[in-house]
C-alpha positions as CSV (number, residue, x, y, z in Angstrom):
1,M,-75.4,-48.8,15.1
2,G,-75.3,-45.4,16.4
3,S,-72.3,-43.5,15.3
4,S,-71.1,-41.2,17.8
5,L,-70.5,-37.8,16.4
6,Q,-67.9,-35.8,18.0
7,K,-68.9,-32.3,18.7
8,G,-66.3,-29.5,19.6
9,F,-62.6,-29.8,20.0
10,T,-60.6,-31.9,22.3
11,I,-58.4,-30.3,25.0
12,M,-55.3,-31.3,23.0
13,E,-56.5,-29.5,19.9
14,L,-57.3,-26.4,21.9
15,L,-53.9,-26.4,23.6
16,V,-52.1,-26.8,20.3
17,A,-54.0,-23.8,18.8
18,I,-53.2,-21.7,21.9
19,V,-49.5,-22.5,21.7
20,I,-49.3,-21.7,18.0
21,I,-51.1,-18.4,18.6
22,S,-48.9,-17.6,21.5
23,I,-45.8,-18.1,19.4
24,L,-47.0,-15.8,16.7
25,V,-47.8,-13.1,19.2
26,F,-44.4,-13.4,20.8
27,M,-42.7,-13.2,17.4
28,I,-44.6,-10.0,16.5
29,S,-44.1,-8.3,19.8
30,F,-40.3,-9.2,19.9
31,S,-39.9,-7.5,16.5
32,I,-41.6,-4.4,17.7
33,Y,-39.6,-4.4,20.8
34,E,-36.3,-4.7,18.8
35,D,-37.2,-1.7,16.7
36,Y,-38.2,0.3,19.8
37,V,-34.7,-0.4,21.3
38,E,-32.9,0.3,18.1
39,K,-34.8,3.6,17.7
40,S,-34.0,4.7,21.2
41,K,-30.3,3.9,20.8
42,V,-30.1,5.8,17.5
43,A,-31.9,8.8,19.3
44,K,-29.4,8.6,22.2
45,D,-26.5,8.6,19.8
46,G,-27.6,11.2,17.3
47,L,-29.8,13.7,19.2
48,M,-27.1,15.5,21.3
49,Y,-24.7,15.6,18.3
50,A,-27.3,16.9,15.8
51,K,-28.6,19.6,18.1
52,S,-25.1,20.8,19.1
53,C,-24.1,21.0,15.4
54,L,-27.3,22.9,14.6
55,N,-26.7,25.3,17.5
56,D,-23.0,25.8,16.4
57,L,-24.3,26.7,12.9
58,L,-26.9,29.1,14.3
59,T,-24.3,30.9,16.4
60,Y,-22.0,31.1,13.4
61,C,-24.8,32.8,11.4
62,M,-25.5,35.3,14.2
63,E,-21.8,36.3,14.0
64,H,-21.4,36.1,10.2
65,P,-24.7,37.1,8.6
66,G,-24.9,36.5,4.9
67,E,-21.9,34.2,4.8
68,S,-21.7,30.8,3.4
69,L,-22.1,27.9,6.0
70,D,-18.9,25.8,6.1
71,Y,-19.9,23.1,8.6
72,T,-16.6,21.4,8.2
73,I,-15.0,23.9,10.7
74,F,-17.3,22.8,13.5
75,E,-16.2,19.9,15.7
76,N,-19.8,19.1,16.6
77,C,-20.6,18.7,12.9
78,Q,-17.9,16.0,12.3
79,D,-18.5,12.4,12.0
80,R,-17.6,10.8,15.3
81,P,-17.5,7.6,17.2
82,S,-20.3,7.3,19.7
83,F,-21.6,4.9,22.3
84,Y,-23.4,2.5,19.9
85,G,-21.4,3.0,16.8
86,N,-20.4,5.9,14.5
87,V,-22.5,9.0,13.8
88,T,-22.3,10.6,10.4
89,F,-24.0,13.9,9.5
90,T,-26.0,15.0,6.5
91,I,-26.1,18.8,6.2
92,P,-27.4,20.6,3.1
93,P,-25.3,23.5,1.7
94,A,-26.7,26.9,2.6
95,N,-25.9,30.5,3.4
96,C,-26.7,32.4,6.6
97,S,-29.5,34.9,6.2
98,V,-28.7,38.6,6.1
99,G,-30.6,38.7,9.4
100,G,-28.1,36.4,11.0
101,T,-30.1,33.2,11.2
102,L,-30.2,30.0,9.4
103,P,-32.5,29.4,6.5
104,E,-36.0,28.4,7.2
105,N,-36.4,24.6,7.6
106,F,-32.6,24.2,7.6
107,Y,-31.8,20.7,9.0
108,V,-29.1,18.4,10.2
109,E,-29.4,14.7,10.1
110,A,-27.5,12.3,12.3
111,H,-27.1,8.8,11.0
112,S,-25.8,6.0,13.3
113,T,-23.9,2.9,11.9
114,L,-26.0,1.0,14.5
115,S,-29.1,1.3,12.3
116,N,-30.2,1.5,8.7
117,K,-33.9,2.0,9.8
118,F,-33.7,5.2,11.7
119,Y,-32.0,8.5,11.9
120,V,-32.2,11.8,14.0
121,K,-33.2,15.0,12.3
122,C,-33.1,18.5,13.8
123,V,-34.8,21.2,12.0
124,Y,-34.5,24.9,12.5
125,N,-37.5,27.2,12.1
126,E,-38.3,30.6,13.6
127,G,-39.8,28.8,16.6
128,G,-36.6,27.2,17.4
129,I,-35.0,23.8,16.9
130,K,-37.1,20.6,16.8
131,C,-35.5,17.2,16.8
132,Y,-37.1,13.8,16.1
133,T,-36.2,10.3,15.0
134,E,-37.4,9.4,11.6
135,S,-37.5,6.1,9.7
136,Q,-35.4,5.8,6.5
């Protein structure tokens, strides 16, 4: 006679929902963690090399004002093996300024074979050299 209406959820339904939500949260957080680890490895590989290359180019400009930059003569600007893969450089063609510095916003990029997502970029400004990791 009286139909029993079920109100609410059973314990089993709640547990299944919690398990599904937990799996989704784990998958998202693991992906974020993997990107973080990859970015830190790229930074470790490229930061030192890109900054060393830029410092060599700056020193060259101080000693040879107004001349064309030939970055191929600097060992620190050459593609090289590193801890996590190979590092390759992207350096735009430029001339040293007459004042013996690099052009404003001159940059060196270090790309690692470890990642096609991130690279290190070091930029020269009058304030000095700033390096950071960027997404491609």
